[in-house]
C-alpha positions in Angstrom: 0.0 0.0 0.0 1.1 3.5 -0.6 0.1 4.6 2.9 -0.1 2.2 5.7 -2.1 4.6 7.8 -5.5 5.7 6.7 -6.6 9.4 6.8 -8.6 8.9 10.0 -5.5 7.7 11.8 -3.3 10.4 10.4 -5.8 13.0 11.5 -5.4 11.7 15.1 -1.9 13.2 15.0 -3.5 16.6 15.7 -4.3 15.2 19.2 -1.5 12.8 19.9 2.2 12.1 18.9 2.0 8.6 17.6 -0.2 6.2 15.6 0.2 2.4 15.0 -0.9 -0.4 12.6 -0.7 -4.1 13.3 0.1 -6.6 10.6 -0.6 -10.3 11.0 2.0 -12.7 9.5 1.0 -16.1 8.2 2.9 -19.2 9.2 1.8 -22.1 7.1 2.5 -24.9 9.5 1.2 -23.3 12.7 -2.2 -22.1 13.8 -0.7 -19.0 15.5 0.3 -15.8 13.8 3.0 -13.4 14.6 2.3 -9.8 14.9 4.3 -7.0 13.4 3.8 -3.3 14.2 4.3 -0.2 12.2 4.6 3.0 14.3 4.6 6.6 13.1 5.7 9.2 15.6 6.3 12.9 15.4 9.5 12.5 17.4 12.1 9.7 17.0 12.1 7.0 19.6 14.5 4.2 20.6 12.2 1.6 22.2 8.6 0.2 21.7 6.9 -1.7 24.4 3.7 -3.7 23.6 2.0 -3.7 27.0 -1.4 -5.2 26.2 -3.6 -6.2 23.4 -7.4 -6.2 23.7 -9.2 -8.1 21.0 -13.0 -7.4 20.6 -15.2 -9.6 18.4 -18.6 -11.2 18.6 -19.3 -9.4 21.9 -16.3 -11.0 23.4 -13.3 -9.2 24.9 -10.0 -10.9 25.1 -7.0 -9.3 26.9 -3.5 -10.5 26.0 -0.7 -9.1 28.2 2.5 -9.2 26.3 5.1 -6.8 27.6 7.3 -7.3 24.5 10.1 -4.8 24.2 11.6 -3.9 20.8 14.5 -1.7 20.1 14.4 -0.9 16.3 17.7 -0.8 14.5 17.8 2.7 13.1 20.6 1.8 10.7 18.3 -0.5 8.8 16.8 1.7 6.1 14.1 -0.9 5.2 12.6 -0.6 8.7 13.1 3.1 9.5 11.6 5.8 7.2 11.5 9.5 7.8 8.1 10.4 6.3 5.6 13.2 5.7 1.8 12.6 5.7 -0.6 15.2 4.4 -4.3 15.2 5.2 -6.7 18.1 4.5 -3.8 20.4 4.0 -2.1 19.6 7.3 1.4 18.2 7.1 2.6 15.7 9.7 6.3 14.8 9.6 8.1 12.2 11.7 9.6 8.8 11.7 7.9 5.5 10.7 9.4 2.3 12.0 8.6 -1.3 11.2 8.8 -3.5 14.3 8.9 -7.2 14.1 11.1 -9.9 15.7 13.0 -12.7 14.2 11.9 -16.2 15.0 14.7 -16.9 17.4 14.1 -14.0 19.8 12.1 -14.3 23.0 10.1 -11.2 22.3 8.3 -12.6 19.3 4.6 -11.6 19.6 2.4 -14.7 18.8 -1.4 -14.7 18.9 -3.6 -17.7 18.3 -6.4 -16.2 16.2 -7.4 -19.7 15.0 -8.5 -20.7 18.5 -10.3 -17.4 19.1 -12.4 -17.5 16.0 -12.9 -21.1 15.1 -16.0 -21.8 17.1 -18.2 -19.1 15.6 -16.4 -18.5 12.3 -15.4 -21.8 10.9 -16.8 -21.4 7.4 -14.5 -20.4 4.5 -14.9 -16.8 3.3 -16.8 -15.9 6.5 -16.2 -12.2 7.2 -16.6 -10.4 10.5 -15.4 -7.2 12.3 -12.6 -7.3 14.9 -11.3 -4.4 16.9 -7.8 -4.5 18.3 -6.8 -2.1 21.0 -3.1 -1.9 21.5 -1.7 -0.3 24.7 2.0 0.5 23.9 4.7 2.9 25.0 7.4 4.7 23.1 10.4 5.5 25.4 8.2 5.5 28.5 5.4 7.6 26.9 2.1 5.6 26.9 -0.3 5.4 24.0 -3.4 3.6 23.0 -4.4 2.7 19.5 -7.8 1.3 18.4 -7.8 -0.4 15.0 -10.8 -1.8 13.2 -10.3 -4.8 10.9 -12.5 -7.0 8.8 -11.3 -10.6 9.1 -12.0 -13.2 6.4 -11.6 -16.9 7.1 -9.4 -18.6 4.6 -8.1 -22.1 4.2 -4.6 -22.4 5.8 -3.5 -25.3 3.7 -4.4 -25.9 0.1 -6.7 -28.9 0.0 -4.5 -30.6 -2.7 -1.2 -29.7 -1.1 0.0 -33.3 -1.1 -0.4 -33.5 -4.9 2.3 -30.8 -5.2 4.8 -33.4 -4.0 3.6 -36.3 -6.2 
């Protein structure tokens, strides 16, 4: 996507210093997904702490306490971008950092969405709304981000995967 953050989120920068998006990674052989975070802040930061995730769906409220701490590598130009966003004639400049852990680190953020959703949304192509509220901190400054998603149930394994190897 050209812009990771939508105009509604960018407009929130008039009231706060940071916005966040969460991306869900697919792992083909597991039922859990790892989460990545993209954070845009007006001021540069050295550390991101994911304190708690609240997942709201089907009138259910799940709280996942994580306390994952990430220290982005500012020398990696693929994960750190100095960027300007413009919405309704207002320009917001700052730093955008991509936060995700490698598989071998203890701070990898895993969530088992399969177990959360399987009982009510087991049909393929079933779509439903999910809100994720992320409580996080940037260098000891606390923030909360509410993000709305539409989740679609997809088949994790192709039904004829075994024929690929024949």
